[in-house]
C-alpha positions as CSV (number, residue, x, y, z in Angstrom):
1,M,19.9,-3.4,2.6
2,Y,17.0,-2.3,0.9
3,P,15.7,0.7,3.1
4,K,19.1,2.0,1.9
5,T,18.9,1.1,-1.4
6,I,15.4,2.3,-2.3
7,R,16.9,6.1,-0.8
8,K,19.7,5.6,-2.9
9,M,17.2,4.8,-5.7
10,V,15.2,7.9,-5.1
11,N,18.4,10.0,-4.5
12,D,20.1,8.7,-7.7
13,A,17.0,9.3,-9.8
14,Y,16.4,13.2,-8.3
15,T,20.8,13.8,-9.2
16,E,19.7,13.1,-12.8
17,G,16.6,15.1,-12.6
18,R,14.0,12.4,-12.7
19,R,12.1,10.6,-10.5
20,L,10.9,6.7,-9.8
21,L,7.3,5.9,-11.0
22,A,4.9,3.3,-8.6
23,P,1.6,4.2,-9.5
24,L,-0.7,1.6,-7.3
25,M,-2.3,-0.4,-10.4
26,G,-3.3,-3.8,-10.2
27,F,-6.7,-4.0,-11.0
28,P,-6.0,-2.4,-14.5
29,G,-4.1,-5.2,-15.5
30,L,-7.3,-7.9,-14.9
31,R,-8.0,-6.1,-18.1
32,I,-5.0,-6.6,-20.1
33,K,-5.2,-10.3,-19.1
34,G,-9.1,-10.8,-19.4
35,S,-9.7,-12.1,-16.4
36,T,-11.6,-11.6,-12.7
37,V,-10.9,-10.1,-9.4
38,K,-11.9,-13.5,-7.7
39,L,-9.8,-15.7,-10.0
40,A,-6.8,-13.2,-9.8
41,Q,-6.5,-13.4,-6.4
42,Q,-7.3,-16.9,-5.7
43,N,-5.0,-18.5,-8.5
44,Y,-1.0,-17.5,-8.1
45,G,-0.1,-18.0,-11.4
46,E,-3.3,-16.1,-13.1
47,H,-2.1,-13.4,-10.2
48,F,1.6,-13.1,-11.6
49,K,0.5,-13.3,-15.4
50,I,-1.6,-9.9,-14.6
51,L,1.5,-8.5,-12.9
52,S,4.2,-9.9,-15.8
53,L,1.8,-8.2,-18.4
54,L,1.4,-4.8,-16.2
55,V,5.3,-4.5,-16.0
56,K,5.8,-5.4,-19.6
57,K,3.3,-2.6,-20.6
58,F,4.1,0.0,-18.3
59,N,7.8,-0.5,-16.9
60,P,7.1,0.8,-13.5
61,D,9.9,0.8,-10.9
62,I,7.7,-0.8,-8.2
63,I,5.1,-3.1,-8.4
64,F,2.5,-4.5,-6.1
65,P,-0.5,-7.4,-6.6
66,L,-3.6,-6.8,-6.4
67,M,-4.6,-4.5,-3.4
68,D,-6.9,-6.8,-1.1
69,L,-7.6,-5.8,2.6
70,S,-9.3,-9.5,3.3
71,V,-6.6,-11.3,3.2
72,E,-5.4,-11.9,7.0
73,A,-8.9,-11.4,8.5
74,N,-10.2,-14.4,5.8
75,A,-7.4,-16.6,7.3
76,L,-8.0,-15.4,10.7
77,G,-11.5,-17.5,10.0
78,R,-14.1,-14.7,9.4
79,Y,-16.4,-14.9,7.2
80,T,-15.1,-13.5,3.5
81,I,-17.2,-13.2,0.7
82,F,-15.7,-13.3,-2.9
83,P,-17.2,-11.9,-5.9
84,K,-16.3,-12.3,-9.5
85,Q,-16.0,-9.4,-10.2
86,D,-14.8,-7.2,-6.9
87,S,-12.8,-7.4,-4.0
88,A,-13.1,-9.5,-1.5
89,T,-15.6,-8.1,1.8
90,V,-15.2,-9.5,5.4
91,V,-18.5,-9.6,6.5
92,K,-19.6,-8.2,9.7
93,E,-19.5,-10.4,12.9
94,H,-18.6,-9.9,17.1
95,L,-16.1,-11.5,17.9
96,E,-15.6,-11.9,21.3
97,I,-12.0,-10.8,23.2
98,D,-11.9,-14.6,24.4
99,E,-11.8,-15.6,20.9
100,L,-8.5,-14.5,20.7
101,T,-6.8,-17.5,22.4
102,M,-8.5,-19.8,19.6
103,Q,-7.3,-17.4,16.7
104,K,-3.4,-16.9,18.0
105,Q,-3.2,-20.9,18.2
106,I,-4.0,-20.4,14.2
107,N,-1.2,-21.0,11.7
108,I,-1.7,-18.6,9.1
109,A,1.1,-20.2,7.0
110,F,-1.6,-23.1,6.3
111,D,-4.2,-20.9,5.0
112,T,-4.0,-21.6,1.1
113,R,-5.3,-18.0,0.1
114,L,-3.0,-16.5,2.2
115,M,-0.2,-18.3,0.9
116,G,-1.5,-17.8,-2.6
117,Y,-0.2,-14.1,-2.5
118,V,3.3,-15.6,-0.9
119,E,3.6,-17.3,-4.1
120,T,2.8,-14.7,-5.9
121,V,5.4,-12.9,-4.8
122,K,7.6,-15.7,-5.3
123,L,6.9,-15.7,-8.7
124,M,7.5,-11.8,-9.4
125,G,11.1,-12.6,-7.5
126,I,11.5,-15.4,-10.3
127,G,9.7,-13.9,-13.3
128,L,10.2,-10.0,-13.6
129,P,13.1,-8.2,-14.2
130,Q,15.5,-7.3,-11.8
131,E,15.6,-3.5,-11.7
132,V,11.9,-3.5,-11.2
133,L,11.0,-3.9,-6.5
134,K,8.7,-6.2,-5.9
135,G,6.2,-5.1,-3.5
136,A,3.3,-6.5,-1.2
137,Y,0.4,-5.7,0.8
138,V,-0.3,-6.3,4.2
139,T,-3.4,-4.4,6.3
140,G,-2.2,-2.4,9.3
141,P,-2.7,-3.7,12.8
142,Y,-6.2,-1.0,13.7
143,S,-7.4,-1.8,10.3
144,L,-7.1,-5.2,11.0
145,A,-8.5,-4.9,14.4
146,G,-11.7,-3.5,12.5
147,L,-12.0,-6.3,10.2
148,L,-12.3,-8.7,13.4
149,M,-14.4,-6.7,15.3
150,G,-16.3,-4.4,12.9
151,A,-15.0,-0.8,12.4
152,D,-17.9,0.6,14.2
153,E,-17.2,-1.2,17.4
154,A,-12.9,-0.4,16.3
155,A,-14.1,3.0,16.7
156,M,-16.3,3.3,19.6
157,A,-13.8,1.1,21.5
158,T,-10.5,4.2,21.2
159,I,-13.0,5.3,23.9
160,M,-15.3,3.5,25.6
161,D,-13.0,0.1,25.9
162,P,-9.0,1.3,24.6
163,D,-8.1,-1.8,26.6
164,K,-10.0,-4.4,24.6
165,L,-8.9,-2.7,21.5
166,T,-5.4,-2.6,22.8
167,T,-4.9,-6.4,23.3
168,L,-6.7,-6.9,19.7
169,C,-4.5,-4.3,18.2
170,E,-1.4,-6.5,19.8
171,F,-2.7,-9.8,18.7
172,T,-2.9,-8.4,14.7
173,T,0.4,-7.1,15.0
174,E,2.0,-10.8,15.7
175,K,-0.2,-11.9,12.7
176,I,0.9,-8.9,10.6
177,Q,4.9,-9.7,11.6
178,E,3.9,-13.7,10.7
179,Y,2.8,-12.8,7.3
180,I,5.4,-10.1,6.5
181,R,8.2,-12.6,7.3
182,L,6.5,-15.0,5.0
183,L,6.5,-12.3,2.3
184,I,10.0,-11.6,2.7
185,G,11.0,-15.1,2.6
186,A,9.1,-15.1,-0.9
187,G,11.2,-12.4,-2.1
188,A,9.3,-9.1,-1.5
189,E,11.6,-5.7,-1.7
190,V,8.9,-3.4,-0.6
191,I,6.2,-3.8,2.3
192,C,2.8,-1.4,2.1
193,I,1.2,-1.5,4.9
194,L,-2.4,0.0,4.2
195,E,-4.2,1.2,7.1
196,P,-7.3,3.0,5.8
197,S,-9.2,2.9,8.9
198,A,-7.0,4.7,10.8
199,V,-8.0,8.0,9.1
200,M,-10.5,8.5,11.4
201,L,-8.1,8.6,14.8
202,G,-7.0,11.9,16.4
203,P,-3.1,12.0,16.4
204,E,-3.0,10.4,20.1
205,Q,-5.3,7.6,19.1
206,F,-3.5,7.1,15.8
207,E,-0.5,6.9,18.1
208,Q,-2.2,4.7,20.7
209,F,-3.9,1.9,18.4
210,S,-1.6,2.4,15.2
211,S,1.3,4.0,14.7
212,R,3.1,2.5,18.0
213,F,2.7,-1.1,16.4
214,V,3.5,0.2,12.7
215,R,6.9,0.8,14.4
216,H,7.4,-2.3,16.2
217,L,7.0,-4.1,12.9
218,N,9.2,-1.8,11.6
219,E,11.8,-2.9,14.3
220,S,11.3,-6.2,13.5
221,F,12.6,-6.6,10.1
222,K,15.2,-3.3,10.2
223,Y,17.5,-5.6,8.9
224,A,15.8,-7.5,6.7
225,D,16.2,-6.6,3.2
226,V,12.7,-4.9,2.4
227,A,11.5,-1.1,2.5
228,M,8.3,0.1,5.0
229,I,6.0,1.9,3.6
230,Y,2.7,3.3,5.8
231,H,-0.3,4.1,3.1
232,I,-3.0,5.7,4.5
233,C,-6.7,7.0,2.5
234,G,-7.8,10.2,2.8
235,N,-7.0,13.8,4.6
236,T,-4.0,12.2,7.0
237,T,-2.5,15.8,7.1
238,H,-3.2,16.0,10.7
239,L,-1.3,12.4,11.3
240,I,2.1,13.2,8.9
241,E,4.2,13.3,12.0
242,K,3.1,10.7,13.6
243,M,3.5,8.5,10.4
244,V,6.9,9.6,10.1
245,D,7.2,9.0,13.8
246,S,6.5,5.2,13.3
247,K,10.0,5.0,11.6
248,V,9.1,3.7,8.0
249,D,11.1,4.5,4.8
250,A,8.0,6.0,2.7
251,I,4.7,7.3,3.3
252,S,2.0,7.0,0.9
253,L,-0.4,9.8,0.5
254,D,-3.8,9.9,-0.7
255,S,-4.8,12.7,-3.8
256,P,-5.4,16.7,-3.3
257,E,-9.3,16.3,-3.4
258,S,-8.7,14.0,-0.1
259,G,-7.6,17.2,1.5
260,V,-3.6,16.2,1.1
261,D,-1.1,18.8,-0.6
262,L,1.9,17.3,-1.0
263,P,4.1,20.0,-1.1
264,S,2.9,21.3,2.2
265,V,3.3,18.0,3.4
266,A,7.1,17.6,2.2
267,K,8.0,20.8,4.3
268,R,6.7,18.9,7.1
269,V,8.9,15.7,6.6
270,N,12.3,14.9,7.7
271,R,13.8,14.3,3.9
272,E,15.2,10.7,5.0
273,V,11.7,10.2,4.7
274,I,10.2,8.6,1.1
275,I,6.9,10.9,-0.2
276,M,4.9,8.9,-2.4
277,G,1.3,10.2,-4.1
278,N,-0.7,11.6,-4.9
279,I,-2.1,11.8,-8.1
280,N,-6.1,10.9,-7.5
281,P,-6.6,7.9,-8.9
282,T,-10.8,8.1,-9.3
283,G,-10.3,11.8,-11.1
284,H,-8.3,12.6,-14.8
285,I,-7.1,9.5,-14.7
286,L,-10.3,7.5,-14.6
287,N,-12.8,10.0,-16.5
288,S,-10.9,12.5,-18.3
289,K,-8.4,12.3,-21.8
290,P,-4.7,11.3,-21.8
291,E,-4.0,15.2,-22.2
292,M,-5.8,15.9,-19.1
293,V,-3.6,13.4,-17.2
294,E,-0.4,14.8,-18.4
295,Q,-1.1,17.9,-17.8
296,E,-2.1,16.9,-13.8
297,V,1.2,14.5,-13.4
298,R,3.6,17.6,-14.9
299,Q,2.1,20.1,-12.5
300,L,2.3,17.4,-9.3
301,L,5.9,16.7,-10.4
302,K,6.8,20.5,-10.9
303,R,5.7,21.8,-7.7
304,M,7.8,18.9,-5.9
305,D,10.5,19.9,-8.2
306,P,12.3,21.2,-5.1
307,Y,11.7,17.7,-2.8
308,P,14.4,14.8,-3.3
309,N,12.2,12.4,-1.3
310,F,9.3,11.9,-3.6
311,I,8.3,9.0,-5.4
312,L,5.6,9.8,-8.2
313,S,2.7,7.0,-7.5
314,T,-1.2,7.3,-7.5
315,G,-3.1,8.1,-4.3
316,C,-4.6,4.5,-3.9
317,D,-5.3,1.9,-6.3
318,L,-6.2,2.7,-9.4
319,P,-10.1,1.0,-10.3
320,Q,-10.2,-1.5,-12.9
321,E,-11.6,0.1,-15.5
322,T,-9.0,2.8,-15.6
323,P,-8.5,3.5,-19.1
324,L,-4.7,1.9,-20.1
325,D,-4.3,5.2,-22.5
326,N,-4.3,7.2,-19.4
327,I,-2.3,5.2,-17.6
328,S,0.5,5.3,-20.2
329,A,0.2,9.3,-20.3
330,F,0.8,8.9,-16.4
331,M,3.8,6.6,-17.1
332,N,5.0,8.2,-20.0
333,T,4.8,12.1,-18.4
334,G,6.7,10.8,-15.2
335,R,9.6,9.6,-17.6
336,Q,10.0,12.4,-19.8
337,Y,9.9,14.9,-17.3
338,R,12.9,16.6,-15.6
339,I,13.1,18.4,-12.5
340,G,14.1,21.7,-12.9
341,N,13.0,21.9,-16.9
342,T,11.1,25.3,-17.2
343,I,8.7,24.0,-20.2
């Protein structure tokens, strides 16, 4: 069962004095391949080639596809724009709650773009080394609700119309569950739930409109060979306990610049829960020399020495223009570091 396996991998690495490395780095692979966002996200053969090149060059312990928050909303018929060089964008539309009756009947397994991601995962399972865990992203329940009804409207509904928002989050959870089932069937070993919009919620609202639904997703697949990760961008220090209460296997957190001090978080988290993070994706790794990346990575690793439940990652997806030498510096420093080394 993979939740136990990923914990075993993390614990074994710690026993050996090292860390697992899992930078969120799909987009820089476009430059290695000479491809575009639009092509990669709509052609699963191209998408797989990009991921294969990333694995060959950097050898991460977990590899994820290109991050995309529009997949499920697009599959549910929302108007989506597909730029050539940028991620797809869901255009704000008004949503009547009555529309859910029709949308509940949509079988997302027949959506060509969503199934392109499923096929990408299938190729990952066939074509990538067995020791590299194959990850996949899904949009979180509240963030998907915000894409369907508008982010501002969703935020207002937490106060003005919580019943409507609850109904919508129940619906989005159902569709996310269908998508996860497809991804697991294709061979996904790690599912990362992306819930960026929820960072603006208070703890009680977060529990009401996000974490309890993520807990439901986790319970639904607790006997599947998959690890569940809860990823939220921004300052999540007020939500840590609620994230952990969702019973996920790992929480993925943003950078110190966003307000997240990882060692402080680690003190609050049960060691059964893995913590991932939190090198700034738009800091030194994007804008500085490899030496600065090495220093930042080494400092974070040193500060996390006391905590066995840690995977070195980035605070969010790396931008497409991230220098490849800086990603190499991230990986090489992580591979060479040994826990307890005073140098």
